[in-house]
Structures are given as structure tokens and as C-alpha cells.
C-alpha positions in Angstrom: -63.5 38.6 27.8 -63.4 41.2 30.6 -67.2 41.2 31.0 -67.4 37.4 31.0 -64.6 37.2 33.6 -66.3 39.8 35.8 -69.5 37.7 35.7 -67.6 34.6 36.5 -66.0 36.3 39.5 -69.3 37.5 40.9 -70.8 34.1 40.5 -67.9 32.5 42.3 -68.1 35.1 45.1 -71.8 34.1 45.5 -70.8 30.4 45.6 -68.3 31.2 48.4 -71.0 32.7 50.5 -70.7 36.4 49.8 -74.0 38.3 49.6 -72.7 41.2 47.5 -69.9 41.7 45.0 -69.0 44.7 42.9 -65.9 45.7 40.9 -64.3 49.1 40.4 -61.2 50.4 38.6 -58.2 51.0 41.0 -57.6 54.7 41.2 -57.0 57.4 43.8 -60.2 58.4 45.6 -59.5 62.1 45.9 -62.8 63.2 47.4 -62.6 60.5 50.1 -59.1 61.6 51.0 -60.2 65.2 51.3 -63.1 64.2 53.6 -60.8 62.0 55.7 -58.3 64.8 56.2 -61.1 67.3 57.2 -62.4 64.7 59.7 -59.0 64.2 61.2 -58.3 68.0 61.4 -61.5 68.4 63.3 -60.3 65.9 65.9 -63.1 63.4 65.1 -60.6 60.5 64.9 -60.1 60.6 68.7 -56.6 59.3 69.3 -56.4 57.0 66.2 -53.4 58.9 64.8 -52.8 56.2 62.2 -55.6 57.8 60.1 -53.4 61.0 59.8 -50.3 59.0 58.9 -51.9 56.9 56.2 -54.4 59.3 54.4 -52.6 59.2 51.1 -52.2 55.4 51.2 -55.8 54.9 52.2 -57.0 56.9 49.3 -54.8 55.3 46.7 -54.7 51.4 46.5 -51.8 51.6 44.1 -49.6 52.8 46.9 -50.6 49.8 49.0 -50.4 47.4 46.1 -48.6 49.0 43.1 -49.8 46.4 40.6 -53.5 47.1 41.3 -55.7 47.7 38.3 -59.1 46.5 39.8 -60.8 46.4 43.1 -63.2 43.6 43.8 -65.5 44.6 46.7 -67.6 42.0 48.6 -70.2 42.1 51.3 -70.8 39.3 53.8 -74.0 39.5 55.9 -73.6 39.0 59.7 -77.1 39.8 60.9 -78.6 37.4 63.4 -81.5 37.3 65.9 -79.7 34.6 67.8 -77.9 36.7 70.3 -77.2 36.8 74.1 -80.2 35.4 76.0 -80.0 37.3 79.3 -81.4 40.9 79.0 -79.4 42.1 82.0 -76.1 40.8 80.7 -73.4 43.1 79.3 -73.9 43.4 75.5 -71.4 42.4 72.8 -71.9 44.0 69.4 -73.5 41.7 66.8 -70.5 41.6 64.6 -68.4 40.1 67.3 -70.7 37.3 68.5 -68.9 34.7 66.4 -65.4 34.1 65.1 -63.2 36.9 63.9 -64.6 38.3 60.7 -61.1 39.4 59.4 -60.1 35.7 59.1 -63.4 34.5 57.7 -63.6 37.2 55.0 -59.9 37.1 54.0 -60.0 33.3 53.7 -63.0 33.6 51.3 -61.3 36.3 49.3 -58.2 34.2 48.9 -60.3 31.3 47.7 -61.8 33.8 45.2 -58.3 34.9 44.1 -57.3 31.2 43.6 -60.3 30.8 41.4 -59.4 33.9 39.3 -55.8 32.5 39.0 -57.2 29.2 37.6 -59.0 31.2 34.9 -56.2 33.8 34.3 -52.9 32.3 35.3 -51.1 35.7 35.3 -53.5 37.1 37.8 -52.2 38.2 41.2 -53.8 40.1 44.0 -54.0 41.0 47.7 -57.0 40.4 50.0 -58.0 42.8 52.8 -60.7 43.1 55.4 -60.3 45.9 57.9 -56.6 44.9 58.3 -54.9 47.5 56.1 -55.3 51.2 55.1 -58.1 50.6 52.6 -61.1 52.9 52.4 -63.5 50.1 52.3 -66.7 52.1 52.6 -65.7 54.4 49.7 -64.8 51.4 47.6 -68.1 49.8 48.3 -69.8 52.9 46.9 -67.4 53.0 44.0 -68.2 49.3 43.1 -71.9 49.9 43.3 -72.6 47.8 46.4 -74.5 50.6 48.2 -74.4 54.1 49.6 -73.0 55.5 52.8 -75.8 56.2 55.2 -76.0 59.1 57.5 -74.3 57.0 60.2 -71.4 56.6 57.8 -72.0 52.8 57.3 -72.7 51.4 53.8 -76.3 50.4 53.2 -77.4 48.0 50.5 -81.1 48.3 49.6 -81.7 44.6 49.6 -79.8 43.4 52.7 -79.4 46.5 54.8 -76.1 47.5 56.5 -75.2 44.5 58.7 -72.4 43.2 56.4 -68.6 43.0 56.4 -66.8 44.6 53.5 -63.9 42.8 51.9 -61.6 44.1 49.1 -59.4 42.2 46.7 -56.9 44.2 44.7 -56.1 42.6 41.4 -53.4 43.2 38.8 -55.8 42.7 35.8 -58.4 44.8 34.2 -62.0 43.8 34.5 -65.5 45.0 33.5 -66.5 47.6 36.1 -69.7 48.4 37.9 -71.1 51.9 38.1 -70.6 53.8 41.3 -73.6 54.1 43.6 -74.3 57.8 43.1 -77.8 57.7 44.6 -78.6 58.6 48.2 -81.6 56.6 49.5 -81.8 57.8 53.1 -84.0 60.7 52.1 -85.3 62.7 55.0 -84.8 59.9 57.5 -82.6 60.8 60.5 -83.4 57.8 62.7 -79.7 57.0 63.2 -78.8 60.5 64.2 -81.8 61.0 66.4 -81.3 57.7 68.3 -77.6 57.8 68.9 -77.5 58.2 72.7 -74.3 60.2 72.8 -75.0 62.4 69.7 -71.9 61.1 68.0 -73.3 61.1 64.5 -72.7 64.3 62.5 -74.8 65.6 59.6 -72.2 65.0 57.0 -72.1 61.1 57.1 -69.3 61.1 59.6 -69.1 60.1 63.3 -67.3 61.8 66.1 -65.2 59.0 67.5 -64.8 60.9 70.8 -68.5 60.3 71.5 -69.0 57.0 69.7 -69.8 54.1 72.1 -68.2 51.6 69.7 -64.9 53.5 69.6 -64.9 54.2 73.3 -65.4 50.6 74.3 -63.0 49.1 71.8 -60.5 51.4 70.2 -60.0 54.4 72.5 -57.0 54.1 74.8 -58.3 56.2 77.7 -60.9 55.7 80.4 -64.6 55.8 79.5 -65.6 59.4 79.8 -67.7 60.0 82.9 -70.3 62.0 81.1 -70.7 59.2 78.4 -71.0 56.2 80.8 -74.7 56.7 81.6 -75.5 56.5 77.9 -73.5 53.4 77.3 -76.0 51.3 79.3 -74.8 47.7 79.4 -72.7 47.8 76.2 -69.2 46.6 76.8 -68.0 45.9 73.3 -69.3 48.0 70.5 -72.8 49.4 69.7 -75.4 48.6 67.1 -78.1 51.3 67.8 -77.6 53.3 64.7 -78.0 50.2 62.5 -80.8 48.7 64.5 -83.1 51.8 64.0 -82.3 52.0 60.3 -85.4 51.2 58.2 -83.3 49.3 55.7 -82.5 46.8 58.4 -86.2 46.1 59.4 -86.2 43.1 57.0 -82.6 42.0 57.5 -82.3 38.2 56.9 -80.3 35.8 59.0 -76.8 35.2 57.9 -75.7 31.9 56.5 -72.1 31.8 57.8 -71.5 29.1 60.4 -68.5 30.9 61.8 -70.6 33.8 62.9 -73.0 31.8 65.1 -72.8 32.7 68.8 -71.4 30.0 71.0 -73.8 28.6 73.5 -71.4 29.4 76.4 -71.5 33.1 75.4 -75.2 33.2 74.7 -76.1 31.8 78.1 -74.0 34.0 80.3 -75.9 36.2 82.9 -74.9 39.3 84.8 -73.1 37.4 87.5 -71.1 35.3 85.0 -69.9 38.5 83.4 -69.0 40.1 86.8 -67.0 37.0 87.7 -65.2 36.5 84.4 -61.5 35.8 84.8 -58.7 35.7 82.2 -59.0 32.0 81.6 -62.7 32.3 80.8 -62.1 35.3 78.6 -59.6 33.4 76.6 -62.0 30.4 76.3 -64.8 32.6 75.1 -62.9 35.0 72.8 -59.8 33.2 71.6 -61.1 33.3 68.0 -63.3 36.4 68.4 -62.6 40.1 67.5 -63.3 40.8 71.2 -59.9 39.6 72.1 -58.3 42.7 70.6 -59.2 44.8 73.7 -57.3 42.5 76.0 -58.8 41.1 79.3 -58.0 44.0 81.6 -59.7 46.6 79.4 -62.7 44.3 78.8 -63.1 43.6 82.5 -62.9 47.3 83.3 -65.6 48.0 80.7 -67.9 45.4 82.4 -67.3 46.8 85.9 -67.8 50.4 84.7 -71.1 50.0 82.9 -72.6 47.6 85.4 -72.2 50.3 88.1 -75.0 52.3 86.5 
């Protein structure tokens, strides 16, 4: 029954548009917690102190959701070649070109949960996508979806690394996939070598104090003067370490309509960006993850990087 149900869940996940789906037993991820604590103790988390507060909860899904027995892990491709058209325009990271992925993924996971309930009426669960203290990368490895690359991002051999990870904690036992214990980066160091700020360490972690994605989105302070020349025209996030990864050379176009870049955003040139006001910002990004940085911070990013 468990094996058949697991197969049905994976088939339904595919029908809902997910590109990947794996299942793991809910348990404490001790090694992941140890690595997280070490990373924080070394100051690599920048000023994101919530990592320090939630290390135990992050490592143990049964603290977050006590009934959890299984963790369903999904991957949703967001790769696209249809991006901003003006090469001199400030650059938005690929994952933020369309609608907010949190909402898209969680909606699909809730549809998957409703399906599971239709098969097993006693089933209950909680869906998450980068909105709770869940170690999504570690669970993706645990569920056999892929391995953590040297840039810390999970890579799947078939679709690369441009995918969102979603997790669904369930109160029922299922048939589980084997963890992805292989490491397929080999001797390649393309991500490390091409990071302009040398933010990528040699232990599959990233120093957030140097990471362009963190500095333009999450960091609370000013953009560091010595980092600004390396940011180029990136004002929200950075895709360099993924773009140079050999596993993304044959990445396929996503099939999720919500992730398509709006024409207004695609067509903006340098002057449009320099003259952006709060009303335009809200129109462009009201349903986008970009909105989380707020207008004033976003405008400051634009003005700062375009000076160089």
C-alpha cells in the first residue's frame, strides 16, 4: 500500500507541474544541523540571526510539525531564456522575473495534499516553500532529488539547478527514496572560480557577507564599497554560479505560466529603471518576490550599481 501510494503521489505531483518529486522519512538531520551551526559561528550568515535562533527546529521537522512522519520534496523548474531585453538595464535574478514562487509552489503542494487526503482520508500535512525553518536543500538530498553542488545549491542531473524546492510534511508513513549520496561535481570548480566576489567556500557553503544575492536582497546594511564594482548591474540577486554550471548547459524552458516575465518588465531600459517611482515599482512587482526589498532599498540598489 505504501509503495503504491508513493507512486500515486509522484504521478500526481508530475500532473500538477512539478518536475521532480522524492520522499523521505521525517527525522532529525543531525549532520545538517552541525554544519549550519559551524557556518553561523564563523559569521557566514551575515546579519541573518534567525539562522542561529532556529537551528534545532530547522534540523528537525517534527518540532515544526509534530505529527510529521514523511517529507515529500518537490522541484519546480524556473529556467528561462526569455529575460530582460536591454543589456544595459539593471538585472533581476531569473527566479524573480515572474510571480512569487512561494505562492505558486505552496498552492501546488496544497493541491497535492488534497489529493493525498482523497486517497487517505486521515492524512494531514503542512506545505512549505522557503517560508519556514525547513532545511530544503538537505531534504532534497535526503529524498534523492539531487546533490548539493559546490555553490551549495541542489543540482539534479537531468534538469540542472534552476528549480524551486517545496516540502510537504505528512502525518502518514510512505515508501521512501534513497538519499542522494553521490557527488557529481567531480573536479569542476566553475562556480567557485567565476564568483566575482569570491563568496563560495570549498565546503559547499557560501559566505553571505560577500554574496551578491544576499547583499542586494537580504542584507540590512549598505552595499559594501569594495563589493560594488563586482556587482555590475545586478540589483536583485545573482545567477552567475548557476549560469556557469555544466549541468545547466542544457537546461530546458520552464512550463509554468506564472513564471513568465511581464512585457513591461522585459522591455525596460536603463532610463526607465533610473526614473522608476514607487507607483511603477508596485505595478511591476506587486506579485513578485522583488517586493520584499521595499521600494527605497530597491531604488538605492539601482542608483548605486549604475554609478559604476
